[in-house]
C-alpha positions as CSV (number, residue, x, y, z in Angstrom):
1,X,-15.9,-0.6,-27.5
2,X,-13.5,-2.2,-24.5
3,X,-14.0,-5.7,-24.1
4,X,-15.5,-6.9,-21.4
5,X,-13.9,-8.7,-18.4
6,X,-15.2,-12.1,-17.6
7,X,-17.2,-12.6,-14.2
8,X,-15.3,-15.3,-13.4
9,X,-11.8,-13.9,-14.0
10,X,-13.9,-10.9,-11.3
11,X,-14.5,-13.2,-8.8
12,X,-10.9,-14.8,-8.8
13,X,-9.3,-11.6,-8.4
14,X,-11.1,-10.4,-5.9
15,X,-10.6,-13.5,-4.0
16,X,-7.7,-12.8,-4.1
17,X,-7.7,-9.5,-3.1
18,X,-9.3,-10.4,-0.2
19,X,-7.5,-13.7,1.0
20,X,-4.2,-11.5,0.8
21,X,-6.5,-8.2,2.9
22,X,-6.8,-11.0,5.8
23,X,-3.3,-12.4,5.4
24,X,-2.3,-9.3,6.4
25,X,-4.0,-8.3,9.1
26,X,-3.0,-11.6,10.5
27,X,0.6,-10.7,10.2
28,X,0.2,-7.5,11.7
29,X,-1.4,-9.3,14.9
30,X,1.1,-11.7,15.3
31,X,3.4,-8.8,15.5
32,X,1.9,-7.0,18.3
33,X,3.5,-3.8,17.2
34,X,0.9,-0.7,17.4
35,X,2.9,1.0,14.8
36,X,2.4,-1.4,12.2
37,X,-1.2,-1.7,12.9
38,X,-1.5,1.5,12.3
39,X,0.2,1.6,8.9
40,X,-2.4,-1.1,8.2
41,X,-5.0,0.5,8.6
42,X,-3.7,3.8,7.3
43,X,-3.3,1.6,4.3
44,X,-6.7,0.2,4.7
45,X,-8.2,3.5,4.2
46,X,-6.4,4.3,0.7
47,X,-9.5,3.8,-0.5
48,X,-10.4,7.6,-0.4
49,X,-7.3,7.6,-2.7
50,X,-7.8,5.4,-4.9
51,X,-11.5,7.4,-5.5
52,X,-9.6,10.3,-6.2
53,X,-6.6,8.7,-8.8
54,X,-9.1,7.1,-11.3
55,X,-11.5,10.5,-11.7
56,X,-10.6,11.8,-15.0
57,X,-8.3,14.3,-14.2
58,X,-5.8,11.6,-13.0
59,X,-5.8,8.2,-14.1
60,X,-9.5,8.2,-16.1
61,X,-10.1,4.7,-14.6
62,X,-13.2,2.6,-15.8
63,X,-14.0,-0.2,-14.0
64,X,-15.5,-3.8,-15.1
65,X,-19.3,-3.3,-13.9
66,X,-18.5,-7.2,-12.5
67,X,-16.9,-6.2,-10.0
68,X,-18.8,-5.6,-6.4
69,X,-19.2,-2.1,-5.3
70,X,-17.4,-0.5,-2.4
71,X,-19.4,2.3,-3.0
72,X,-20.9,3.4,-6.2
73,X,-21.5,7.8,-6.7
74,X,-23.5,9.5,-10.3
75,X,-23.0,5.7,-11.8
76,X,-19.2,5.2,-11.2
77,X,-17.7,2.4,-9.3
78,X,-15.4,2.0,-6.4
79,X,-14.9,-1.7,-6.6
80,X,-14.2,-2.9,-3.0
81,X,-11.8,-5.5,-4.3
82,X,-9.6,-2.3,-5.1
83,X,-9.8,-1.1,-2.1
84,X,-8.4,-4.3,-0.5
85,X,-5.5,-4.4,-2.5
86,X,-4.5,-0.9,-2.0
87,X,-4.2,-2.2,1.8
88,X,-2.1,-5.1,0.9
89,X,0.1,-3.7,-1.4
90,X,1.1,-0.7,0.0
91,X,0.8,-2.2,4.0
92,X,1.9,-5.7,3.9
93,X,5.3,-4.9,2.0
94,X,5.9,-1.9,3.2
95,X,5.7,-3.2,6.8
96,X,8.0,-6.1,5.5
97,X,10.7,-3.4,4.1
98,X,10.5,-1.9,7.4
99,X,10.6,-4.6,9.4
100,X,14.1,-5.8,8.0
101,X,15.0,-2.3,7.3
102,X,18.6,-2.9,9.7
103,X,19.4,-5.8,7.5
104,X,18.8,-3.4,4.2
105,X,20.8,-0.7,5.8
106,X,23.6,-3.1,6.5
107,X,23.4,-4.4,2.9
108,X,22.9,-1.5,0.5
109,X,23.5,1.5,2.9
110,X,21.2,4.9,1.7
111,X,21.2,3.3,-1.7
112,X,18.2,1.1,-0.5
113,X,15.9,3.7,-0.7
114,X,17.2,3.5,-4.9
115,X,16.4,0.0,-5.1
116,X,12.9,0.1,-2.8
117,X,12.1,2.6,-5.2
118,X,13.4,0.7,-8.7
119,X,11.6,-2.7,-7.3
120,X,8.2,-1.1,-7.1
121,X,8.4,0.3,-10.4
122,X,9.2,-3.5,-11.8
123,X,6.4,-4.7,-10.0
124,X,3.7,-2.3,-10.8
125,X,3.7,-3.4,-14.6
126,X,4.2,-7.1,-13.9
127,X,0.3,-7.2,-12.6
128,X,-1.2,-4.5,-14.2
129,X,-0.7,-5.1,-17.2
130,X,-2.1,-8.5,-17.4
131,X,-4.9,-7.4,-15.3
132,X,-5.7,-4.7,-18.2
133,X,-4.4,-6.1,-20.9
134,X,-6.0,-10.1,-20.8
135,X,-8.5,-10.0,-17.8
136,X,-10.0,-6.6,-19.1
137,X,-10.9,-5.8,-15.1
138,X,-10.4,-1.7,-15.6
139,X,-9.6,0.4,-18.0
140,X,-7.7,3.7,-18.8
141,X,-8.4,6.3,-21.1
142,X,-5.2,8.0,-21.8
143,X,-3.8,8.6,-25.5
144,X,-1.8,5.4,-27.0
145,X,1.5,7.3,-26.5
146,X,1.1,7.5,-23.2
147,X,0.3,3.6,-22.4
148,X,2.4,0.3,-22.0
149,X,-0.4,-2.7,-22.5
150,X,-3.1,-0.2,-21.7
151,X,-2.2,0.7,-18.8
152,X,-0.6,4.5,-18.1
153,X,3.2,3.8,-18.3
154,X,3.9,7.5,-15.2
155,X,2.2,4.8,-13.2
156,X,5.4,3.0,-12.9
157,X,7.2,5.9,-11.7
158,X,4.3,6.9,-9.9
159,X,4.3,3.5,-7.7
160,X,8.0,3.7,-6.9
161,X,7.6,7.2,-5.7
162,X,4.1,5.8,-3.6
163,X,5.8,3.0,-2.1
164,X,9.2,4.5,-1.2
165,X,7.4,7.3,0.5
166,X,5.4,4.9,2.6
167,X,8.5,2.9,3.5
168,X,10.4,6.1,4.5
169,X,7.5,7.5,6.9
170,X,6.8,4.1,8.4
171,X,10.6,3.9,9.3
172,X,10.1,7.2,10.6
173,X,6.8,6.5,12.6
174,X,8.9,3.7,14.5
175,X,11.6,5.4,15.1
176,X,9.6,8.1,16.6
177,X,6.9,6.0,18.6
178,X,10.2,3.8,20.3
179,X,8.1,0.4,20.0
180,X,10.8,-2.3,20.2
181,X,10.1,-4.2,16.8
182,X,10.3,-8.4,17.9
183,X,12.7,-10.0,15.9
184,X,10.4,-13.8,15.1
185,X,7.5,-11.6,14.1
186,X,6.9,-14.1,10.4
187,X,8.9,-17.4,12.7
188,X,5.5,-17.7,15.0
189,X,7.6,-17.1,18.2
190,X,6.1,-14.4,20.4
191,X,8.4,-11.6,21.7
192,X,9.4,-11.6,25.1
193,X,7.2,-9.6,27.4
194,X,8.5,-5.6,27.8
195,X,11.2,-5.4,31.1
196,X,11.7,-9.1,30.8
197,X,15.5,-10.2,30.4
198,X,14.7,-13.7,28.6
199,X,17.6,-15.5,29.1
200,X,16.9,-15.9,32.7
201,X,13.0,-14.9,32.8
202,X,13.8,-12.4,35.4
203,X,13.5,-8.9,35.3
204,X,16.0,-6.6,32.6
205,X,17.1,-3.6,34.5
206,X,18.4,-2.3,31.5
207,X,15.0,-2.7,29.9
208,X,12.3,-0.1,28.5
209,X,9.2,0.3,30.6
210,X,6.3,-1.4,29.4
211,X,4.0,0.5,26.9
212,X,1.4,2.4,28.2
213,X,-2.2,2.8,26.4
214,X,-1.4,6.3,25.6
215,X,2.2,5.2,23.9
216,X,0.4,1.8,22.0
217,X,-2.4,5.2,20.4
218,X,0.3,7.6,19.6
219,X,1.5,4.8,18.0
220,X,-0.9,3.6,15.9
221,X,-1.6,7.0,15.1
222,X,2.0,7.6,14.1
223,X,1.8,4.8,12.0
224,X,-1.7,5.4,10.2
225,X,-0.6,9.2,9.9
226,X,3.1,7.9,8.2
227,X,1.0,6.5,5.2
228,X,-1.9,9.1,4.3
229,X,1.1,11.9,5.0
230,X,3.0,9.6,2.0
231,X,0.3,8.8,-0.9
232,X,-1.1,12.8,0.1
233,X,2.7,14.4,-1.0
234,X,3.9,11.6,-3.9
235,X,-0.6,12.4,-5.4
236,X,1.2,16.5,-5.0
237,X,4.1,15.4,-6.9
238,X,2.7,13.5,-9.8
239,X,-0.4,15.8,-10.0
240,X,2.7,18.2,-11.5
241,X,3.1,15.5,-14.4
242,X,-1.1,15.3,-15.4
243,X,-0.8,19.0,-14.8
244,X,2.1,19.6,-17.8
245,X,0.9,16.2,-19.5
246,X,-3.0,16.0,-20.2
247,X,-2.6,13.0,-21.7
248,X,-6.6,11.9,-21.6
249,X,-8.6,10.4,-24.6
250,X,-13.2,11.3,-23.9
251,X,-14.5,9.0,-21.0
252,X,-17.8,7.9,-20.1
253,X,-17.1,8.7,-16.4
254,X,-19.3,11.8,-15.6
255,X,-16.1,13.8,-13.2
């Protein structure tokens, strides 16, 4: 019999997820970058991957019944909070890394990808172990030897793969879309309009022409596709691990 989650803890978790998701939307709107908007939209659509991940042949997870459902199929819940959590967790942190990619490249070079991977690996247990072991928000049904603090330890490197692949793909999306990235995002300073010289206020002959509607939609689509493609390819890699390890124990989930 698994311990029951406290309803207050569940509601606080849901409120935190909602607040972070809204904060991410505000940050993206201030950036005025269609690639960023696409990345955040793609991360919001990751709810479908979470539904797949939690199935009996992957994570084998069951959530507390106290969560508010995004949807429920055959008695199995997909909590709304988890959809918002995925949206922020693989949305804004990835965008912050992309936004400061030039600084990361100058300081670390190609090792920057390794540090992103290691950082994502380190953050995962700090967040998920308390949620599982102390708050009992969800439960993994895997053999004890495959768990650390109630959390499957293969999630540690999987989180690193997901974050790093999203970062790499989003960087490509920004490069391919060729959308100028304002350096003042987050500081409350609006970017100069395309084609204007910020020093004189007049036309800048070296500036790129303003983005067309088609340019913006293409940039948006590239951003969304970057996240979804990164998740799909990372999932295929992790699927090999589960096919080999098969670490599960019986669960009340029907699928």
